[in-house]
N, C-alpha and C positions, 0 to 999 in steps of 0.2 A: 352417501357423503359422510366422511368421518367426523365425529364430534370429539372435541378436546376439552378437558377441564382447564380453565384459565386460573392463573395465580390471582389472589385477591390483593386488595390494597389496605388491609388492616394495619394498624401500627406495628403489631408484632411481625406481620409478614414483611412490611417495609424495612424493618430493622434486619430481618433475616436476609432479605435481598441485598441490602447495603453491604452486609458482611460478606455475602457470597460474591458480590461484585468486586470488592477489594481482594478477595481470594483469587480472582482471575488475573489480578495484576500485582503479583508479589514483588515485581521489580520496581514498583512505584513507592515502596515504603520510604518514608522520609522526604516526600516530594515538597513539603512546605519549606524545609531547609534549603532545598535546591532552588526554589524560587526567590530566596534571599540573596543568591549569588549576584555579584555585580559583573554582568556579562555584556559584551558588545557583539551584536549580530548584524550581519550585512546580508541583503537579499540581492541576488543577481537575476534579473529578469522580472519585470513587474507586469506579467500577464495574469491570467486567472489564478494559477497556483501561487504565484508570488504574492498577489494581493491576499489570498486566503491565509497563507502561512504568516505573513507579516501582521495581519489582523489578529490571528489567534495568539501569536507570541506577545503582542502588545496588550492583549486582554489578560493573558496570564501574568505578565509583569509590564506595566506601562513604561514605555520608553526604552525597552530592551533592544528594539530595532534601531540602530544608529545610522545605517546607510543603505541606500538603494542604488544599484547600478543597472542602467538600461541603455541600449543603443539609440533609443528614440529621443531626439531632441525635445519633442513635444512633451513626453513623459517627464523628462528630467527638469525641463524649464518650468512646466506647469506645477510639478510636484514641489519644486524648491520654493515657489511662491505661495503655495497653499499650506505646506507642512514645514514649520520652522524648526522643529526639533529633530529632523532627519536630514542628513547630508545626501545630496543626489550627485551621481557621477555617471559619465559615459565611458570611463576608462577604469579597468579593474586595478591596474597597478597604482593609479592615483588614489583610488579608494583605500587600498591596503596601506599606503603611506600615510594617508590622512586620518584614518580611523583605527588602524591596527585591530581588526576584528578578532574575537575569540572563536566565532562560529560564522560560517558562510553557507547560505542556502543557494543552491543552483536550481533555478526554476525556469530555465530557458528551453527552447526546442531540443529534442533528443540528440540531434547530430552535434550540437555544441557542447554537450555534457563532458565528453572526453577531453577536448582541448582546454576547456575552462578548468576542469578538475586537475588536470596535469599542471597547468600554470599555477594554481593555488597551492598544490603540494610542493612545487619547486620554490614557492614563496614562503614556505614553512608554515602554512595554515594547516593545523592538525585536525580540526573538526569541521567536516563537510557533510551537508545534507544534499543528496542528489535525488531530485524528483524521478519517479519511475518513467520509463525504464532507465536504469543508471547509465547505460551505453546502448548503442544500437546492435552490439553483438558481444558474445562472451570473450572474444579475443581482446577487445579493448578493456573489458572489465578485468581480465587477468593482468593486463598491462598496468592498470591503475593499482592493483593490489601489489604488484612488484615494486612500484614506486614508493609505497607506504612503509613507514617504520612501525614499531610496536606501539608508539604513542598516538598514531593516527586513528581517528574514528570516522569512517565513511558510512553514513546511514542512508539507506535507500527508502524512498517514499512508497513502500508497499504497505499501505495503511490497513489493509484487510486483516493483517495479523493482529491488529489492535482492536478489532471489532469484538465486542463481548459475546455475541452469538457464536461466532466462529471459534473463539477461544473456548467457549463452553462445549461446543461440538468436539473439539480436539480432546478436551478433558474426558468426555464421556467415552470416546474411542480408546484413549489410553487406559482408562479404568475398566475396559472390557465390558462396558454396559451392554453392548450389542453382541458380545462374543466375537467370534471370528468374522471379519468383514468379508462379504461375498461379492459386493459390487458397489460402484459409485457412479452416479449420473450427475453431471454438473454443467451449468452454463453461466455465462456472463453476457448480458445483452443490453443494448441501448439503441436509441434512435439518433445518435449524434451525427451520423453521415447519411442523410436522406436525399441527397441530390448530387449530381456529378461534380467532382472537384479534382484538381490536379495537385493539391497542396502536399500530398504524400509521395509524389513522384521522386523527389530527390532522396528521400529516406529509403525508398524501395521496399518498405514493409508497412503493413497496415494494422488491422485490428488485433491480431495475435500479440504483436509487440506492444501496442499502445494500451489496449484494454485487457486482452487475454492474459497478460503477464500476471495480473492479480489472481486469476483463477488457477493458473499453473503453479504459482507460488503457494497458494493455500493448499493445493493437493500435495505438493512436495512437502510442505511443512507438517501437514497432518498425517500423511500416509507414507511418504518416502517413495518417489517414483524410481522404478528399476529400469524401465525401458519404454521407448516409443514404439508402439506396434504399428499403428496406421495413422495417416494424416492426409487431409484433403482441404483445399481452400478454393474459394470462389470470388470472382470480381462481380460487383454489382454497380457501384457508382464511381469507383476509382480504378486506377491501374495497378492496385495492390490488392491484398486480401481484405475483403469486406466481411467475409463469412469463413469460419474455420471450424472443422470437426476433426476429432482425433480419438484414438484409443491408446491408453497408457496402461502398462503393466506395473502394479504396485509391488512393493517389497514383500507383502503378505501373499502375493500370487493372485490377488483379485484384479479385476479390470475396472478402469475408470474411463467412462465415455464423456468427452467434453465437447461443448459447442460454444462458439464465440461469435458475436455479431454486433456491429455498431450501426446496422441498417435495418433493425427490427422496428418498424413504425408502430407496432402495438405497444411499445414501451414508452411511457411518458417520462419515466425516470430510469436510470440504469439499475439493473438488478443482478446480484450474484446469488446463485442458488445451488444447493447440493441435496441429493437424496442418497443417504448412506444406508445400505442394507447389510445386516448381519444375521447370524444364525439365531439371535434372540429378539430381533426387532428392527425398527427403521427410525432413522433420524432425518428430518427435513429441516434445512437451515438456510436462512438468507440474512441480509443485514438487519432485517426487521423482526425476525422471529426464529425460534427453535421449537420444533414439534417432535415429541418423543412418543413412539408407539411401541410398547412392549406387550404383545398379545398375552391376555390373562390378567393384565393389570390396567390401571386407569391411564388413558392417553392424556398427556399434558402438553399444553402450549404456553410458551413464555414469549412475550413481546418486548420490543425495545424499551418502553417505559418501565418494565419490571427490572431491567438490567441496570440502566444508568441512574442509580440511586446515590446521589451525593458525589459522584465522580463521572465525568470531569467537572471542574469548577465552572468552566465556560463551555458553551456549545455553539459552534458556527459551522454550517454545512452539516456534517455528521460528527458524532462524538469521537469516532476513530481518528479523525484528523487532529483533534486536540490531544488525544491520548498518545499519538505517535510523537508529537512535539514535546509533551511532558516526558516521555520515555527518553528522547534524545538528550534533553537537558539533564535528566537523572543520570544517564550513562556518562555524560561528561563530568558531572559532579563527583561521581563515585569511581571514575576511571575504569569503566567496564565497556566492553563492546556491545553495541545495540543488538537487539534480537534480529533486526533487519539490516545488519551491517552488510557491506558489499561482500564480505567473505561468507557470511551466513546465507546470502541469497544468490551466490555465484552459481550453484547447481541449477537454480531456476533459469538463469540465463543460458546455461548449457542446454537445458531441455528445450527452450525456445528455439535455439539454433537447430537442434535435432528435428524439431517439428517442422520447421521451414524446409530443411533438407529432405525430409521424408515426403512432404507434400509436393515438392518440386520434381521428384523423381517420377518418370513415367510408370504407370501400372503395368506389371508383367502380364 
């Protein structure tokens, strides 16, 4: 069993870690000025992700969420009685007329993202946050991009790019700490679908689009995917893909083997994991840690508490959710495209389409 040297919690080390943390997020410079902006945010869809984003945004700046739109009468009626400083609507057009939001978050089911985003763009709403996946295929994503002008900012909720551990891994790869990359093994797994269900039948796609998009996006972002080599999917509890495996050829020539499952009952919580092998050593990284093994030197392991020192200011669910919201507000303030803009994540959607196409083809 490998032994790793952990980082300590001395005052000096804590200061170093805090500085290193900020170095991983150069785009958040000036965030305090951003939070002083007088913005009006509307949330469309008050499910799990709508609740999460609205809570985080209001913790960053109390009262910033001005409106909630949900098709459920129970949600809008009950919410309007309980929360007096937020307006509740069942109609998007009425919300736009009544609130005139600066930013709209779309946190509805995937199939509704495209028509809602299209409607908002036509209504001259320039700043949109689309929960992942942004659309159910790259053709619709491309259509949204064509509808947008230069002033539009469409950010996608691919929050793994805002995880400190994966940002650190990307930095080490770019700095050639491992030398030439020889292979990548990666998975994202959860136990979210552990019993038969038909709720994904209308969408026609399963775990790869819903959960695997995070893993594909990380690999594309860190390594640049050149080609889909092989892909296979398996049904377990649904009529779509519950388990997906694939081989990707990276721009460096290395191979990335990926596995995606939402029916892994051994997982109490979802986990994203990568093992990156290079000519000089190995990196193992997940949301919770980064382990660096360079033969001939000390093995080091750095865990989540070592990273998130003084940033973000609030923490709900995982820090990466707060950090992505901070990044979106920062991008709007400084008129820059987000790192996870629809344009910057479009190739991820293309790869997802290619993976499904490859998996559905009969094996020769």
